[in-house]
C-alpha positions as CSV (number, residue, x, y, z in Angstrom):
1,M,44.3,-3.1,75.1
2,R,44.2,-4.8,78.5
3,R,42.3,-8.0,78.7
4,F,41.0,-9.4,82.0
5,R,40.2,-13.0,81.2
6,T,38.5,-15.7,83.1
7,T,38.3,-19.5,82.5
8,R,35.2,-20.5,80.6
9,P,33.5,-23.7,81.7
10,P,33.5,-26.5,79.2
11,A,30.9,-26.2,76.5
12,P,27.9,-28.6,76.8
13,A,28.1,-31.7,74.7
14,A,26.3,-31.7,71.4
15,A,22.9,-33.5,71.2
16,P,23.2,-37.0,69.7
17,R,22.3,-37.0,66.1
18,R,19.5,-39.6,66.4
19,L,17.8,-37.6,69.2
20,L,18.1,-34.4,67.1
21,A,16.6,-36.1,64.1
22,A,13.7,-37.3,66.2
23,L,13.1,-33.8,67.4
24,I,13.1,-32.5,63.8
25,V,10.4,-35.0,62.9
26,I,8.3,-33.9,65.8
27,A,8.7,-30.3,64.9
28,T,7.9,-30.9,61.3
29,L,4.7,-32.8,62.1
30,A,3.6,-30.0,64.5
31,S,4.3,-27.4,61.8
32,A,2.1,-29.2,59.3
33,C,-0.9,-28.4,61.6
34,A,-0.1,-24.7,61.5
35,S,-1.5,-22.3,58.9
36,A,0.7,-21.5,55.9
37,D,-0.3,-17.9,56.4
38,A,1.3,-17.5,59.8
39,P,1.6,-13.9,61.0
40,A,4.7,-11.9,60.4
41,R,7.5,-12.6,62.9
42,P,8.6,-9.7,65.2
43,D,12.1,-9.9,63.7
44,A,10.8,-9.3,60.2
45,P,9.9,-5.6,59.7
46,G,9.0,-4.3,56.3
47,S,7.2,-5.6,53.2
48,T,5.8,-9.2,53.1
49,P,8.0,-11.6,51.1
50,D,6.9,-12.8,47.7
51,A,5.1,-16.1,47.6
52,D,8.1,-17.7,45.9
53,A,10.8,-15.8,47.9
54,L,14.1,-17.5,48.6
55,Q,14.1,-19.0,52.1
56,V,17.1,-17.7,54.0
57,V,18.1,-18.7,57.5
58,T,20.7,-16.7,59.5
59,T,21.8,-16.5,63.1
60,T,21.0,-12.9,64.3
61,T,18.5,-10.2,63.6
62,V,21.4,-7.9,62.6
63,F,22.3,-10.2,59.7
64,A,18.7,-10.8,58.9
65,D,18.2,-7.0,58.3
66,L,21.3,-6.8,56.1
67,I,19.9,-9.7,54.0
68,R,16.5,-8.0,53.7
69,Q,17.9,-4.7,52.7
70,V,19.7,-6.4,49.8
71,G,17.0,-8.9,48.8
72,G,13.8,-7.0,49.5
73,T,10.6,-9.0,49.0
74,R,12.6,-11.6,47.0
75,V,13.8,-13.1,50.3
76,A,12.1,-14.6,53.3
77,V,14.6,-14.3,56.1
78,H,14.4,-16.1,59.5
79,S,16.8,-15.2,62.3
80,L,17.3,-18.2,64.6
81,V,18.3,-16.0,67.6
82,P,15.3,-13.8,68.4
83,R,15.5,-10.1,68.8
84,G,17.2,-9.4,72.2
85,G,18.6,-12.9,72.3
86,E,22.3,-13.9,72.9
87,V,24.0,-15.3,69.9
88,H,27.1,-16.5,71.7
89,T,25.3,-18.9,74.0
90,F,22.2,-19.7,71.9
91,D,20.8,-23.3,72.0
92,P,18.8,-24.2,68.9
93,T,15.4,-25.8,69.2
94,P,13.7,-28.5,67.1
95,S,11.8,-25.8,65.2
96,D,15.1,-24.1,64.4
97,A,16.4,-27.4,63.0
98,R,13.3,-27.6,60.8
99,R,13.9,-24.1,59.5
100,V,17.4,-25.2,58.5
101,T,16.2,-28.2,56.6
102,E,13.8,-25.9,54.6
103,A,16.4,-23.1,53.8
104,G,17.7,-22.4,50.4
105,L,20.6,-20.4,51.8
106,I,22.2,-20.2,55.3
107,V,24.1,-17.2,56.4
108,V,26.4,-17.1,59.4
109,N,29.1,-14.7,60.6
110,G,31.7,-17.3,61.5
111,L,34.9,-16.5,63.5
112,G,33.5,-18.3,66.6
113,L,30.4,-16.1,67.0
114,D,27.8,-18.6,65.7
115,D,29.6,-21.8,64.8
116,W,26.8,-23.7,66.5
117,L,24.7,-23.2,63.3
118,G,27.4,-25.0,61.3
119,D,27.1,-28.0,63.6
120,L,23.3,-27.9,63.3
121,V,23.5,-27.8,59.5
122,A,25.7,-30.9,59.5
123,D,23.5,-32.7,62.0
124,V,20.3,-32.3,60.0
125,G,22.0,-33.0,56.7
126,S,21.0,-29.7,55.0
127,E,22.3,-29.3,51.4
128,A,21.8,-25.5,51.4
129,T,24.8,-23.3,50.7
130,V,26.3,-21.9,53.9
131,I,27.9,-18.4,53.6
132,E,30.3,-17.1,56.3
133,L,30.1,-13.3,56.2
134,G,33.2,-12.6,58.3
135,V,35.7,-15.3,57.2
136,D,38.5,-14.3,54.8
137,L,36.8,-11.0,53.9
138,A,38.9,-9.0,51.5
139,G,40.0,-5.5,52.7
140,V,39.5,-6.2,56.4
141,T,42.1,-5.8,59.1
142,Y,41.3,-8.4,61.7
143,I,41.7,-7.7,65.4
144,E,42.7,-10.4,67.9
145,G,39.8,-11.8,70.0
146,G,40.8,-15.0,71.7
147,A,37.7,-14.9,73.9
148,H,35.6,-16.1,71.0
149,A,37.9,-19.0,70.3
150,A,37.5,-20.0,73.9
151,S,33.7,-19.9,73.6
152,G,33.7,-22.8,71.1
153,G,34.9,-21.4,67.8
154,G,37.3,-18.9,66.4
155,A,39.3,-18.8,63.2
156,T,42.8,-18.1,62.3
157,D,43.3,-14.9,60.3
158,P,45.4,-15.1,57.2
159,Q,47.1,-11.8,58.2
160,G,48.7,-13.7,61.1
161,V,46.7,-12.2,64.0
162,G,45.6,-15.6,65.3
163,D,42.1,-16.0,66.8
164,V,40.1,-12.9,65.8
165,D,37.2,-11.0,67.2
166,P,34.1,-11.6,65.1
167,H,32.2,-8.3,65.4
168,L,33.3,-6.9,62.1
169,W,29.9,-5.4,61.2
170,M,30.3,-2.7,64.0
171,D,32.6,-0.9,61.5
172,V,30.1,0.3,58.9
173,A,32.6,0.0,56.1
174,Y,33.1,-3.7,56.9
175,A,29.3,-4.1,57.0
176,S,29.3,-2.8,53.5
177,R,31.6,-5.7,52.6
178,Y,29.1,-8.1,54.2
179,V,26.5,-6.6,51.8
180,D,28.8,-7.5,48.8
181,R,29.0,-11.1,50.0
182,I,25.3,-11.3,50.7
183,A,24.4,-10.0,47.2
184,A,26.8,-12.6,45.6
185,A,25.3,-15.4,47.7
186,L,21.7,-14.4,46.9
187,T,22.6,-14.2,43.2
188,Q,24.2,-17.6,43.3
189,A,21.1,-19.1,45.0
190,D,18.6,-17.3,42.8
191,P,20.2,-16.2,39.6
192,D,16.9,-15.2,38.0
193,D,16.7,-12.2,40.4
194,A,20.4,-11.1,40.1
195,A,19.5,-7.6,38.8
196,A,17.2,-7.0,41.8
197,Y,19.9,-8.1,44.3
198,E,22.5,-5.9,42.7
199,A,20.2,-2.9,42.7
200,G,19.3,-3.5,46.4
201,A,22.9,-3.9,47.3
202,A,23.9,-0.7,45.4
203,A,21.2,1.4,47.1
204,Y,22.1,0.0,50.5
205,R,25.9,0.5,50.1
206,A,25.2,4.2,49.3
207,R,23.2,4.6,52.5
208,L,26.0,2.8,54.5
209,A,28.6,5.1,53.1
210,D,26.6,8.1,54.4
211,L,26.2,6.4,57.7
212,D,29.9,5.7,58.0
213,A,30.7,9.3,57.4
214,W,28.1,10.4,59.9
215,V,29.6,8.2,62.6
216,E,33.1,9.5,61.9
217,T,31.9,13.1,62.2
218,Q,30.1,12.4,65.5
219,L,33.1,10.7,67.2
220,S,35.5,13.3,65.9
221,S,33.7,15.9,67.9
222,V,34.9,14.2,71.1
223,P,38.3,15.3,72.4
224,E,40.9,12.7,71.8
225,A,41.7,12.4,75.5
226,D,38.1,11.5,76.3
227,R,37.8,8.6,73.8
228,R,38.9,5.8,76.2
229,I,36.3,3.2,77.0
230,V,35.8,-0.1,78.7
231,S,33.2,-2.6,77.3
232,F,31.2,-5.3,78.9
233,H,32.5,-7.9,76.4
234,D,34.6,-7.7,73.3
235,A,32.0,-6.3,71.0
236,F,33.5,-2.9,70.1
237,P,37.1,-3.3,68.8
238,Y,36.2,-2.7,65.1
239,Y,33.9,0.2,66.0
240,A,36.7,1.7,68.1
241,A,39.4,1.2,65.5
242,A,37.3,2.7,62.7
243,Y,36.1,5.8,64.7
244,G,39.1,6.7,66.9
245,L,38.2,5.1,70.3
246,E,40.6,3.3,72.6
247,V,39.3,0.1,74.3
248,V,41.2,-0.1,77.6
249,G,39.7,-3.4,78.8
250,T,36.6,-5.6,79.0
251,I,34.6,-6.7,82.1
252,V,34.0,-10.3,81.0
253,D,36.0,-12.4,78.6
254,A,32.8,-13.6,76.9
255,P,29.1,-13.6,77.8
256,G,28.2,-16.1,80.4
257,Q,31.4,-15.6,82.4
258,D,32.0,-13.7,85.7
259,P,35.4,-12.1,86.5
260,S,37.2,-12.8,89.7
261,A,37.5,-10.1,92.4
262,G,41.1,-9.7,91.5
263,E,40.3,-9.1,87.8
264,V,37.7,-6.5,88.7
265,A,40.3,-4.8,90.9
266,D,42.8,-4.8,88.1
267,L,40.2,-3.3,85.7
268,V,39.3,-0.6,88.2
269,G,42.9,0.3,88.5
270,A,43.2,0.5,84.7
271,I,40.2,2.7,84.4
272,R,41.6,5.1,86.9
273,E,45.1,5.1,85.5
274,D,44.0,5.6,81.9
275,G,41.2,8.1,82.6
276,V,38.4,6.0,81.1
277,V,35.3,8.1,80.6
278,A,32.7,5.5,79.8
279,I,31.8,1.8,80.3
280,L,29.7,0.4,77.4
281,S,27.3,-2.5,77.9
282,E,24.4,-3.9,75.8
283,A,20.7,-4.0,76.6
284,Q,20.5,-7.8,76.7
285,F,23.1,-8.0,79.6
286,S,22.8,-7.0,83.2
287,D,24.6,-3.8,83.9
288,E,25.0,-4.5,87.7
289,L,28.7,-5.2,87.5
290,A,29.4,-2.3,85.2
291,R,27.6,0.1,87.6
292,T,29.6,-1.3,90.5
293,I,32.8,-0.6,88.7
294,A,31.5,2.9,87.7
295,D,30.8,3.7,91.3
296,E,34.4,2.9,92.1
297,T,35.9,4.9,89.3
298,G,33.5,7.7,88.4
299,A,33.2,6.5,84.8
300,R,29.8,6.8,83.1
301,V,27.8,3.7,82.2
302,V,26.0,3.3,78.9
303,S,23.9,0.1,79.2
304,D,21.3,0.3,76.5
305,L,23.6,-0.3,73.5
306,Y,23.1,-3.0,70.8
307,T,25.7,-5.0,68.9
308,D,24.7,-8.6,68.3
309,T,21.0,-8.1,68.2
310,L,18.4,-5.6,67.1
311,G,15.7,-4.1,69.4
312,D,12.5,-2.2,69.2
313,P,12.2,0.9,66.9
314,P,14.3,2.9,66.2
315,V,16.8,0.0,66.8
316,D,15.0,-2.4,64.5
317,T,17.5,-2.1,61.6
318,Y,21.3,-2.2,61.4
319,E,21.3,1.5,60.5
320,G,19.2,2.3,63.5
321,L,21.5,0.3,65.7
322,I,24.6,2.2,64.6
323,R,22.9,5.6,65.0
324,W,21.5,4.7,68.4
325,D,24.9,3.4,69.7
326,T,26.8,6.4,68.3
327,E,24.5,9.0,69.8
328,R,24.7,7.4,73.3
329,I,28.4,6.8,73.2
330,V,29.1,10.4,72.1
331,A,26.8,11.8,74.8
332,A,28.7,9.7,77.4
333,L,32.1,10.7,76.2
334,R,31.3,14.4,76.1
């Protein structure tokens, strides 16, 4: 896969710990004035959590949905990055710090996607267990993704790939492995409800197996010569590897960057040379540059996809996200 990379500006310095601690105190005092019966958050569809539910903090609405599907009403999950937000460049607030201090379990992806939460956990002195869903995951073939190492994180894969792309969940079979890890973490944090977590995980794994087969069937209907794509950023390598697509290149190295004119020209040339049919982008990003490139090449633009975040119904669950993306990608490639 061709990569057209740019130099990322230095990451902003972390907030001093004393300042962060002061902000946490302010946020905690403010929260004490709020009602304990606050309305449901827009990122929390479904049944109301039990009064004694395990408090879980995670980074994205995608992971929050996976956790809820396993834990049901036995978990109260809060995604720090709101629906439609950008996990790569998210800047936590004092209220987010307070959430972390109150959590009984903290769930991140790792691999450079959301390492900022690990820093926050250390800064606030949280003693909650932190689970990394994507790190050292058994049965996974990691794909190189140096852009995420450049964005402030990254992890070296034991298979020798080097810095790896973190978007494992876009392969539904890998998302099922996330479910296994989530169920184990919930059971460790709340052993009294182990049977409920295992039952939730088993039911969810069955649905994901059906979803995985459905995606494979949909993509197999596209002629092999038409399965070449370009993506806005490196969010689709696992999806592509699982379902028979070829990622020819990416427009930006990581969200928040702009390619040079020369890099855009190189990408235009690659699209023409390889016969790329579609350019994939996500709803939270501007599609202006993707459409400029499409005008030069004749490729189709799909700009309402979701990878790192959920959206409005029917994209308010992980299963809905995968179905939504697949239907639009297949339509574009055909």
